[in-house]
BAGUBA-11483 format. One line per field, with one value per residue (C-alpha): residue in three letters; x, y, z. Coordinates in steps of 0.1 Angstrom, whole numbers, always signed. Layout:
<pts>
resn: c(ALA; ...)
u: c(X; ...)
v: c(Y; ...)
w: c(Z; ...)
</pts>
This chain:
<pts>
resn: c(MET; TYR; ALA; ILE; ILE; ASP; VAL; GLU; THR; THR; GLY; GLY; SER; PRO; SER; GLN; ASP; ARG; VAL; ILE; GLU; VAL; ALA; ILE; PHE; VAL; PHE; ASP; GLY; GLU; ARG; ILE; ILE; ASP; SER; TYR; SER; SER; LEU; LEU; ASN; PRO; LYS; ARG; PRO; ILE; ASP; PRO; TYR; VAL; THR; LYS; LEU; THR; GLY; ILE; THR; ASN; GLU; MET; VAL; LYS; HIS; SER; PRO; THR; PHE; GLU; LYS; VAL; HIS; GLU; ARG; ILE; LEU; GLU; LEU; MET; HIS; GLU; ASN; ILE; PHE; VAL; ALA; HIS; ASN; VAL; LYS; PHE; ASP; PHE; GLY; MET; ILE; ARG; GLN; GLU; PHE; LYS; ARG; LEU; GLY; ILE; ASP; PHE; ASN; ARG; ARG; GLN; LEU; ASP; THR; VAL; ASN; LEU; ALA; ARG; LYS; VAL; ILE; PRO; GLY; PHE; THR; SER; TYR; SER; LEU; GLY; ASN; ILE; CYS; ASP; SER; LEU; GLY; ILE; GLU; ILE; LYS; ASP; ARG; HIS; ARG; ALA; THR; GLY; ASP; ALA; GLU; ALA; THR; VAL; LYS; LEU; LEU; GLN; HIS; ILE; LEU; ALA; ASN; GLN; SER; SER; GLN; LYS; TYR; ILE; GLU; ILE; GLU; LEU; ASN; HIS; GLY; ILE; ASP; VAL; ASP; LEU; LEU; PRO; PRO; TYR; LEU; SER; LYS; ALA; GLU; ILE; GLU; LYS; LEU; PRO; GLU; ASP; ALA; GLY; VAL; PHE; TYR; TYR; LYS; ASP; GLU; THR; GLY; LYS; ILE; LEU; TYR; LEU; ASP; GLY; SER; LYS; ASN; ILE; ARG; LYS; LYS; VAL; ILE; THR; ASP; PHE; THR; LYS; PRO; ALA; ASP; SER; PRO; GLU; LYS; VAL; ARG; MET; TYR; GLU; LEU; MET; ARG; ASN; ILE; ASP; TYR; GLU; LEU; SER; GLY; THR; GLU; LEU; THR; ALA; LYS; LEU; LEU; ALA; HIS; ARG; GLU; LEU; LYS; LYS; HIS; LEU; PRO; GLU; PHE; ASN; LYS; LYS; PRO; ARG; ALA; HIS; LEU; PHE; THR; HIS; GLY; LEU; PHE; ILE; ASP; LYS; ASP; GLU; LEU; GLY; PHE; VAL; GLN; LEU; LYS; ILE; HIS; PRO; LEU; ASP; TRP; GLN; SER; GLY; GLU; LEU; LEU; LEU; ARG; PHE; SER; SER; LYS; ALA; ALA; ALA; ASN; LYS; LEU; LEU; ALA; LYS; LEU; ILE; GLU; GLU; ASN; ASN; LEU; HIS; GLN; TRP; PHE; ALA; LEU; ARG; SER; ARG; MET; LYS; GLU; LYS; GLY; VAL; MET; ASP; GLU; LYS; GLY; MET; LYS; SER; PHE; ASN; ILE; ASN; MET; GLU; ARG; ALA; ALA; ARG; ARG; TYR; LEU; TYR; LYS; GLN; SER; ASN; PHE; PHE; ILE; VAL; GLY; THR; GLY; ILE; HIS; PRO; ASP; GLU; ASN; SER; VAL; ILE; TRP; ILE; GLU; ASN; ASN; SER; TYR; LYS; GLY; TYR; GLY; TYR; PHE; ASN; PRO; GLU; LEU; THR; GLU; ALA; THR; PRO; GLU; ASN; LEU; ARG; GLU; VAL; ILE; LYS; LEU; ASP; GLU; ASP; ASP; MET; GLU; VAL; GLN; LYS; ILE; ILE; ARG; THR; GLN; MET; ARG; LYS; LEU; LYS; ASN; ALA; LYS; VAL; ILE; SER; TYR)
u: c(-123; -101; -104; -67; -66; -41; -49; -28; -39; -35; -24; -25; -59; -88; -114; -94; -76; -92; -80; -65; -60; -71; -65; -86; -79; -101; -86; -96; -62; -50; -53; -67; -105; -109; -93; -100; -78; -81; -68; -94; -102; -98; -112; -84; -46; -21; +1; +37; +52; +25; +37; +70; +66; +42; +47; +8; +5; -29; -28; -29; -59; -76; -100; -102; -135; -145; -153; -188; -184; -168; -181; -205; -175; -158; -190; -193; -155; -160; -191; -189; -146; -127; -110; -71; -45; -4; -15; -51; -58; -51; -67; -98; -100; -95; -120; -148; -144; -149; -176; -190; -192; -219; -240; -229; -217; -191; -178; -159; -138; -103; -66; -32; -4; +19; +2; +0; +35; +49; +31; +35; +68; +85; +120; +131; +142; +110; +77; +75; +58; +93; +116; +95; +87; +125; +131; +112; +121; +86; +89; +71; +69; +60; +62; +43; +10; -17; -15; +22; +18; -19; -1; +28; +1; -13; +18; +27; -5; -4; +35; +14; -16; +13; +21; +4; -2; -16; -52; -50; -37; -61; -91; -75; -74; -107; -120; -119; -129; -160; -188; -219; -242; -220; -220; -237; -273; -273; -233; -229; -202; -190; -179; -153; -143; -134; -111; -72; -48; -24; -17; -39; -72; -105; -140; -173; -202; -237; -258; -253; -211; -208; -178; -191; -156; -119; -89; -51; -43; -13; -38; -73; -95; -77; -83; -120; -131; -113; -141; -167; -158; -184; -215; -216; -213; -225; -250; -228; -212; -251; -262; -229; -235; -274; -263; -234; -239; -203; -166; -142; -100; -74; -38; -11; +24; +31; +17; +33; +19; -15; -14; -6; -32; -57; -49; -47; -82; -94; -90; -104; -135; -142; -165; -189; -180; -143; -131; -125; -88; -76; -57; -20; -7; +28; +29; +62; +96; +125; +158; +194; +217; +248; +248; +278; +300; +295; +275; +248; +214; +179; +151; +110; +105; +78; +85; +94; +125; +152; +181; +196; +188; +150; +152; +116; +83; +47; +13; +15; +40; +29; +39; +71; +79; +65; +90; +119; +114; +114; +142; +161; +150; +159; +192; +200; +211; +206; +239; +256; +236; +249; +286; +276; +260; +297; +317; +299; +298; +332; +341; +368; +359; +372; +374; +371; +343; +325; +329; +311; +286; +280; +283; +255; +233; +235; +229; +202; +184; +191; +182; +144; +153; +159; +191; +196; +177; +169; +165; +137; +123; +121; +94; +70; +49; +14; +28; +51; +73; +75; +88; +71; +91; +85; +103; +117; +137; +152; +132; +100; +74; +72; +48; +51; +48; +59; +86; +93; +133; +135; +131; +136; +172; +171; +188; +177; +169; +148; +128; +125; +102; +80; +67; +32; +36; +19; +11; +32; +15; +22; +1; +20; +56; +38; +29; +62; +83; +61; +62; +99; +106; +89; +106; +138; +151; +141; +162; +171; +186; +199; +218)
v: c(+286; +251; +225; +214; +175; +147; +114; +84; +49; +14; +7; +18; +4; +23; -7; -26; -2; +20; +62; +60; +102; +133; +165; +193; +230; +253; +280; +312; +319; +341; +324; +296; +298; +267; +231; +199; +167; +136; +99; +74; +40; +18; -10; -31; -37; -8; -23; -26; -5; +22; +22; +27; +54; +78; +62; +56; +22; +1; +11; +50; +44; +19; +44; +71; +81; +55; +81; +72; +94; +124; +122; +151; +174; +162; +166; +203; +210; +202; +218; +228; +240; +221; +191; +200; +171; +167; +136; +142; +106; +92; +111; +120; +78; +70; +96; +86; +51; +54; +77; +50; +25; +47; +52; +88; +91; +116; +140; +174; +190; +187; +202; +182; +207; +177; +185; +221; +225; +209; +231; +268; +261; +237; +229; +208; +170; +162; +168; +147; +167; +165; +177; +200; +219; +216; +233; +262; +265; +255; +237; +209; +200; +164; +148; +117; +127; +142; +176; +183; +173; +193; +223; +219; +221; +248; +265; +252; +258; +297; +297; +286; +309; +340; +328; +348; +318; +296; +306; +296; +258; +257; +259; +235; +208; +217; +209; +170; +179; +155; +154; +144; +134; +103; +89; +59; +71; +59; +75; +105; +131; +132; +95; +107; +134; +114; +91; +99; +108; +79; +42; +17; -5; +12; -11; -2; -17; -23; -9; -43; -34; -63; -59; -55; -46; -33; -25; -12; +17; +47; +72; +58; +91; +97; +62; +65; +94; +80; +51; +77; +100; +80; +64; +26; +8; -29; -45; -57; -20; -3; -32; -25; +8; +5; -15; +7; +30; +36; +33; +23; +19; +10; +30; +9; +35; +19; +13; -23; -30; -19; -41; -67; -61; -59; -95; -107; -91; -104; -141; -134; -120; -129; -99; -105; -74; -85; -109; -140; -152; -185; -210; -205; -232; -243; -276; -277; -262; -258; -275; -266; -295; -312; -346; -370; -354; -324; -308; -279; -290; -279; -302; -297; -319; -319; -290; -318; -329; -334; -332; -298; -260; -251; -218; -212; -224; -231; -239; -268; -289; -275; -239; -250; -263; -234; -209; -238; -240; -199; -200; -221; -204; -169; -178; -200; -225; -255; -250; -259; -290; -303; -292; -313; -338; -338; -343; -370; -392; -389; -392; -363; -335; -301; -286; -250; -263; -279; -245; -221; -246; -242; -202; -199; -224; -208; -172; -186; -197; -170; -143; -151; -144; -113; -96; -110; -144; -133; -90; -69; -38; -4; +22; +47; +40; +49; +75; +104; +90; +55; +30; +1; -33; -62; -96; -119; -154; -175; -158; -162; -133; -136; -108; -69; -47; -12; +5; +33; +42; +66; +40; +1; +0; -15; -44; -77; -95; -61; -59; -100; -90; -65; -85; -100; -132; -138; -164; -164; -173; -168; -136; -124; -125; -109; -84; -78; -81; -57; -28; -34; -25; +7; +8; +22; +43; +15; +8; -24; -38; -77; -99)
w: c(+116; +122; +146; +149; +157; +168; +183; +194; +190; +199; +167; +126; +112; +119; +114; +140; +165; +188; +200; +234; +232; +218; +219; +199; +195; +178; +160; +140; +121; +150; +183; +199; +215; +230; +234; +252; +258; +275; +277; +269; +274; +240; +263; +243; +248; +238; +212; +226; +198; +207; +242; +236; +211; +234; +270; +273; +292; +297; +329; +322; +301; +321; +344; +314; +300; +267; +235; +236; +274; +254; +218; +223; +236; +204; +183; +201; +192; +155; +150; +112; +118; +92; +107; +108; +114; +105; +84; +82; +64; +97; +125; +108; +95; +134; +147; +118; +129; +166; +158; +132; +162; +179; +148; +138; +101; +110; +79; +84; +55; +59; +56; +61; +72; +54; +22; +30; +41; +10; -10; +9; +21; -3; -3; +31; +29; +58; +66; +95; +124; +141; +111; +99; +135; +141; +106; +111; +150; +164; +199; +202; +239; +246; +212; +203; +225; +217; +233; +221; +188; +187; +198; +175; +144; +152; +155; +122; +104; +117; +102; +68; +68; +67; +33; +11; -11; +15; +9; -30; -16; +12; -15; -38; -4; +0; -39; -42; -78; -73; -102; -80; -109; -119; -89; -77; -65; -31; -25; -8; -20; +19; +12; -15; +8; +31; +14; +12; -11; -1; -9; +5; -5; -8; -3; -18; +6; +4; +36; +58; +52; +29; +5; -30; -48; -36; -47; -43; -51; -45; -45; -32; -36; -72; -80; -64; -85; -115; -113; -108; -138; -165; -164; -152; -183; -176; -167; -134; -131; -123; -102; -83; -83; -72; -41; -27; +2; +13; +6; +37; +33; +48; +44; +36; +28; -7; -35; -29; +2; -12; -42; -15; +11; -17; -24; +2; +11; -22; -15; +22; +13; -24; -31; -61; -83; -84; -103; -89; -79; -95; -70; -69; -47; -58; -65; -87; -87; -115; -95; -101; -100; -112; -128; -123; -146; -129; -161; -144; -152; -149; -139; -129; -100; -73; -46; -18; -44; -18; -42; -62; -49; -58; -78; -89; -78; -104; -100; -124; -141; -175; -158; -151; -184; -200; -183; -189; -225; -224; -204; -234; -262; -246; -237; -266; -241; -274; -284; -254; -249; -280; -266; -236; -259; -280; -246; -235; -263; -271; -231; -236; -208; -219; -187; -201; -220; -190; -173; -197; -199; -159; -163; -190; -171; -139; -157; -179; -149; -122; -143; -133; -93; -77; -78; -41; -22; +9; +11; +29; +6; +29; +22; +35; +61; +68; +92; +80; +112; +100; +72; +60; +51; +30; +38; +10; +19; -4; -34; -16; +0; +41; +47; +57; +81; +99; +119; +131; +118; +151; +179; +156; +137; +105; +106; +92; +132; +143; +106; +108; +146; +127; +102; +99; +83; +49; +23; -8; -41; -78; -82; -49; -64; -98; -78; -61; -96; -114; -82; -81; -118; -104; -73; -90; -56; -29; -4; -2; +29; +17; +42)
</pts>
């Protein structure tokens, strides 16, 4: 038996946001045998973006029941049914967190109609609920509302079940390949089963909710299962295993945003079993300027230096000098310095020679920069109808955010508005540069 669920929420974080609408259809594979839907009072403001997307306002939910008031009805409908949703990681995460606030450990087997549709009916360019239903001729009566989206998901599941190969893929979805014998002694299998196969940050926690360890990954469940494929092999890991009681997570959309979020969370929480992050405050920079004769020169100065263009920032003068020496060596700049010295000694300026000198200096220095100085990296979002975006300006990381491309045109002006500002440091720059080498087909919007 299946319980097809859709929720609308105040935002995208299970740990911080709340459910504002829920719809559940109990489906036996052929027909709907029970259903429930309601607006819910989240006891907190709804994000204006959510109101624009769903049409649900603070006034509409003001006199609606809270989740606590309806949770018994939801449990009744769920019973031992398989929890089904389109992008189940999000809906399950939100529902589970609501129950967690009530002191209830909610765990169910899960099926994601996004994953099932990709395997059973491959070949479509998009598997967002709106696009796949449109491709299959399934009408969505009230898009971005819980009842309308849940009804459409029922019809999509019915279409999937009609395919002879569906049972094989359903069994694969429900089997997580977890070796229970290797799990920490006080960690249940259900803690693994709830984890999504998507990018984000996961948190190992003790019985008080204290974070013991965290990491970012492009596939949370796969990474966690990999962590538990062999016994604890050090005293530190044995101790962490003894303390572990549950695993929490936050979705990010892409591996890059997962790594950035993990770095931010690491600095904030300083978990006992993570390596302590080093201070990476920027103090010095590599500046490009011209001397009195017009020759390009590369100099290391404190960041408040007022002359020239700041190219790269460093956590110390020694780190800056190390890279400058590497830059000179790798680009064979010594011969150009010798040419400049000869021209200065003779007092004869060779314009062609000076031009070549300056071109080589600029090229050598800028090869360590991004291809553009100001740009946005657009990737997949937390939800199927959403994109993530990372902002770089003047070669510095500014932050990241999310937007719905159906509602927000991806212009620099609009993308700045959805960014949540974050701190830049040398580790962040390393993360971005490493991930960008992997993102061969990333959409980059420069300005």
